[in-house]
C-alpha positions in Angstrom: 7.7 -0.4 22.4 10.0 0.3 19.7 12.5 -2.4 19.0 10.5 -5.1 20.8 10.4 -8.5 20.0 8.4 -11.7 19.6 8.8 -15.3 18.9 6.1 -17.6 18.1 8.0 -21.1 18.1 11.2 -21.4 16.4 10.5 -19.7 12.4 8.5 -16.5 13.4 9.7 -13.6 15.1 8.5 -10.3 14.5 10.3 -6.9 15.5 8.5 -3.2 16.7 9.7 -0.4 15.6 7.2 1.4 16.0 6.4 3.6 19.9 3.1 3.0 21.0 1.8 6.1 20.7 3.2 6.2 17.0 -0.4 5.7 15.4 -2.1 8.8 17.7 0.8 11.2 17.2 1.1 10.7 12.9 -2.5 11.1 13.2 -2.8 13.9 15.1 0.1 15.9 12.9 -1.5 14.7 9.6 -4.6 16.5 10.8 -3.6 19.8 12.1 -1.2 19.8 8.4 -4.1 18.6 6.0 -7.4 19.5 7.7 -6.8 23.0 9.6 -7.0 25.1 6.4 -8.1 24.8 2.8 -7.2 22.9 0.2 -8.1 20.1 3.0 -6.6 16.4 2.8 -5.3 13.5 4.9 -2.9 10.4 3.6 -5.1 7.3 2.8 -3.1 5.7 5.5 -6.1 6.4 7.5 -8.7 4.2 6.1 -7.6 1.4 7.7 -8.8 0.9 10.8 -10.3 -2.9 11.4 -13.6 -1.8 9.5 -11.6 -0.2 6.5 -9.8 -3.3 6.0 -12.9 -5.1 6.2 -14.3 -2.8 3.3 -11.4 -2.8 1.2 -11.1 -6.7 1.0 -14.5 -6.4 -0.1 -13.6 -3.5 -2.9 -11.1 -6.4 -3.8 -13.9 -8.4 -4.9 -16.2 -6.0 -6.8 -17.3 -6.8 -10.5 -15.7 -3.0 -11.2 -12.4 -3.1 -9.1 -10.2 -4.7 -11.9 -6.9 -4.2 -10.2 -6.6 -7.2 -7.9 -7.9 -10.0 -10.2 -5.4 -8.3 -13.0 -2.5 -8.8 -10.7 -3.2 -11.9 -9.2 -3.6 -13.1 -13.1 -0.3 -12.1 -13.6 1.6 -13.6 -10.7 0.0 -16.8 -11.6 1.5 -16.6 -15.2 4.9 -14.9 -14.1 6.2 -16.1 -10.5 8.1 -19.4 -11.9 10.0 -17.2 -14.1 10.5 -14.3 -11.4 11.3 -17.0 -8.9 14.1 -18.5 -11.6 15.4 -14.9 -12.6 15.9 -13.7 -9.1 17.2 -17.3 -7.1 15.8 -15.3 -3.9 16.7 -16.7 -0.9 14.6 -14.0 1.2 11.6 -12.4 0.0 10.8 -9.0 1.6 7.4 -7.7 0.9 6.9 -4.0 2.0 3.0 -3.4 3.3 2.4 -6.9 3.6 -0.8 -7.0 4.8 -2.6 -10.3 5.0 0.1 -11.9 2.7 -2.6 -13.1 0.8 -0.7 -12.4 -2.8 2.5 -13.5 -1.8 1.8 -17.1 -1.4 2.1 -17.3 -5.1 5.4 -16.1 -4.8 6.1 -18.0 -2.1 5.2 -21.6 -3.6 7.2 -20.6 -6.8 10.2 -19.6 -5.0 10.1 -23.0 -2.8 9.4 -24.9 -6.2 12.4 -23.2 -7.3 14.5 -24.4 -3.9 16.2 -21.5 -3.4 13.6 -19.4 -0.7 14.7 -19.2 3.1 13.0 -16.9 4.7 10.0 -14.1 4.0 10.3 -10.9 5.8 7.0 -8.7 5.8 6.5 -5.1 6.8 3.8 -3.1 7.8 2.1 -1.3 10.1 -0.3 -3.8 11.6 1.0 -5.8 14.3 -2.3 -7.9 14.1 -1.9 -8.5 10.2 1.7 -9.8 10.4 1.2 -12.4 13.2 -1.8 -13.8 12.2 -0.6 -13.7 8.5 3.1 -15.4 10.1 1.3 -17.6 12.0 -0.1 -19.4 9.4 2.5 -19.0 6.7 4.8 -21.0 9.7 2.0 -23.7 9.9 1.6 -24.3 5.9 5.3 -23.9 4.8 7.1 -26.3 7.3 10.9 -25.2 6.1 10.2 -21.0 6.0 11.5 -19.0 8.2 8.9 -15.4 8.5 11.1 -12.2 10.0 8.4 -10.1 10.3 8.8 -6.2 11.3 6.3 -3.6 12.4 7.3 -0.5 10.8 5.6 2.8 8.6 7.6 2.0 5.5 7.3 5.7 4.6 9.2 6.9 7.5 11.7 4.4 8.3 12.8 1.8 5.4 14.1 -1.0 6.8 15.6 -4.1 4.7 16.2 -7.2 7.1 19.9 -8.3 6.3 20.4 -11.4 4.3 23.6 -13.3 2.8 21.8 -14.0 -0.1 19.6 -12.5 -2.9 16.8 -10.4 -1.7 13.7 -9.9 -3.6 11.8 -6.6 -2.9 8.0 -7.1 -3.6 5.8 -3.9 -3.7 2.7 -5.4 -4.7 -1.0 -3.6 -5.1 -1.2 -0.1 -6.5 0.3 1.4 -3.3 2.8 3.0 -5.4 0.4 5.2 -6.9 -0.7 6.7 -3.5 2.2 8.6 -3.7 3.0 12.2 -5.5 5.9 12.3 -7.8 8.4 13.5 -5.1 7.0 10.5 -2.2 7.7 8.2 -5.4 11.4 9.7 -6.4 11.9 9.5 -2.8 10.8 6.4 -2.0 12.6 4.7 -5.0 16.0 6.7 -3.8 15.9 5.3 0.0 14.9 1.9 -1.8 17.6 1.7 -4.3 20.4 2.8 -1.3 19.1 0.2 1.0 19.1 -3.0 -1.6 22.6 -4.7 -3.2 23.5 -5.1 -6.6 22.4 -9.1 -6.1 18.9 -8.2 -4.8 16.0 -7.7 -7.1 12.6 -5.3 -7.3 9.0 -6.3 -8.1 6.2 -3.8 -7.8 2.9 -3.5 -9.1 1.7 -0.5 -10.8 -2.0 0.1 -12.3 -1.9 1.8 -15.5 -3.5 4.5 -17.7 -6.6 3.2 -19.5 -10.3 4.2 -20.7 -11.1 7.0 -18.6 -14.6 5.1 -17.5 -13.1 1.8 -16.4 -11.3 3.9 -14.1 -14.0 6.0 -12.8 -16.1 2.8 -12.3 -13.5 1.1 -10.6 -13.7 3.8 -7.4 -17.8 4.3 -8.2 -18.8 1.2 -7.6 -22.7 0.1 -7.9 -22.9 -1.2 -4.5 -21.6 1.9 -2.8 -18.6 0.1 -0.9 -15.9 2.5 -1.9 -18.2 5.3 -0.7 -18.5 4.0 2.5 -14.7 2.8 2.7 -14.0 6.6 2.0 -16.5 7.7 4.4 -14.6 5.3 7.3 -11.8 7.7 7.5 -14.4 10.3 9.3 -15.4 7.7 11.6 -11.6 6.7 12.8 -11.0 10.7 13.6 -14.2 10.9 15.4 -13.1 7.7 17.5 -9.4 8.8 18.2 -9.7 12.7 18.3 -13.1 13.0 19.9 -14.5 14.6 16.4 -18.3 15.5 16.0 -17.9 14.4 12.3 -21.5 13.5 10.4 -20.7 11.0 8.4 -23.7 11.3 6.6 -23.1 15.1 5.7 -20.3 14.2 3.3 -20.5 12.7 -0.1 -18.0 10.4 -1.6 -16.9 11.7 -5.5 -14.4 10.4 -7.2 -12.5 11.6 -10.1 -10.5 11.1 -13.1 -8.1 13.8 -13.3 -6.4 13.4 -16.7 -4.0 16.1 -16.7 -2.0 14.1 -13.7 -3.1 10.4 -14.5 -5.0 9.9 -11.4 -7.6 9.2 -9.7 -8.4 11.5 -6.7 -10.9 10.8 -4.0 -12.8 13.5 -2.6 -15.2 13.8 0.6 -17.7 16.5 -0.5 -19.4 18.8 2.3 -23.2 18.8 1.8 -24.3 21.9 3.6 -22.1 24.5 5.4 -20.9 22.8 9.2 -18.9 23.1 12.1 -17.0 20.4 13.1 -15.1 20.0 16.5 -11.9 17.9 16.5 -11.9 18.1 20.7 -8.4 16.3 21.2 -6.5 18.8 19.2 -8.7 21.8 20.3 -9.7 22.4 16.5 -12.6 23.9 14.6 -12.8 23.0 10.8 -15.5 25.2 9.0 -16.8 23.6 6.1 -19.0 25.1 3.1 -21.4 23.7 1.1 -19.6 21.9 -1.9 -16.2 21.9 0.0 -13.5 18.9 -0.5 -11.7 17.2 1.4 -8.6 15.0 -1.1 -8.6 11.6 0.8 -6.5 9.6 -1.6 -4.4 9.7 -4.7 -4.7 6.6 -7.3 -1.7 7.6 -10.1 -2.2 5.4 -13.5 1.2 4.9 -14.8 2.4 4.8 -18.5 5.6 2.5 -19.7 7.8 5.3 -20.6 7.6 7.7 -17.3 7.6 4.9 -15.0 10.3 3.7 -16.4 12.1 6.9 -16.4 11.4 7.4 -12.8 13.2 4.9 -12.0 16.2 4.7 -14.1 16.6 8.3 -12.6 16.7 6.2 -8.8 19.2 4.0 -10.3 17.1 1.0 -11.5 17.0 -0.7 -14.7 13.8 -2.8 -15.8 14.5 -6.3 -16.6 10.7 -7.1 -17.0 7.6 -5.6 -18.1 4.5 -8.0 -17.6 0.8 -6.9 -18.1 -2.3 -9.1 -18.0 -3.8 -10.1 -20.8 -6.3 -6.9 -20.7 -3.3 -4.7 -20.6 -4.7 -3.2 -17.5 -2.0 -3.6 -15.0 1.7 -4.3 -14.5 4.1 -5.5 -12.9 7.9 -5.7 -13.3 11.2 -6.5 -12.1 14.0 -4.5 -11.5 17.4 -4.5 -10.5 19.8 -1.9 -9.6 21.4 -0.2 -12.7 24.5 -1.9 -13.7 23.7 -5.7 -13.0 
């Protein structure tokens, strides 16, 4: 239940802030709001059941998908400077998942002698427990205070007496609409103190062909990842989507600087969502939007952060200038 505490040893605790029916309730709401009538859409969070998470890990290793490697290149080069610049005693990670990339920051902060605590936030209890216990084994002095929460509805930063480094890695910020980004940045700034800093990962606008291939890989892994959301709906809401009756379609929307992932119906079909007593009529070629992935220009992202009360102190890219990590502080610091 919400607020439930879990402890493993003396250095790892986990707090549940989500009710047992949270996910099924949100899924029902999102399906009714997004699929009942055209234009149809679903939030990308529903990709990530166990199978979807496995597929995404496979995507990160594909030759066409440069994002993960580019961000890791920056972290490897800049983590010592980040540690010295922030002097963070607590590393907070939003949407932590497996915490794989986080170890680069943990190593640097440990070497700098400031790190006391790692505070990951994620919707997945299993991911937090697995990562938290492994980190406690590998970092004997580290305290891990994990929180099971949906940061899109409740952004909770754990209290700290010293500076916190809040990390939002990957390209998740690109999944947000402009309004959602504004609200997220504003809420984050309100939760931060003047001694905290914010580390943000963002994919950059680049050649359209490079972007297209990153979301249309030759092995079809991204297509399977996209279609996996239909398996989730079938299992969780007793729907009868024929997964093979939909095609993956990822396109570059140059007008909005974003990749859009769609599922396109291959024929006229009727789908029943029995748990909602809902009938969906799809026309031949009709699409549902399953993800947006905005790509950023430096001046635009810096301006968005400034409007929310942040000043960008550092902007780093990988050697090919494909991806950016930026370090921001509350304006006036």
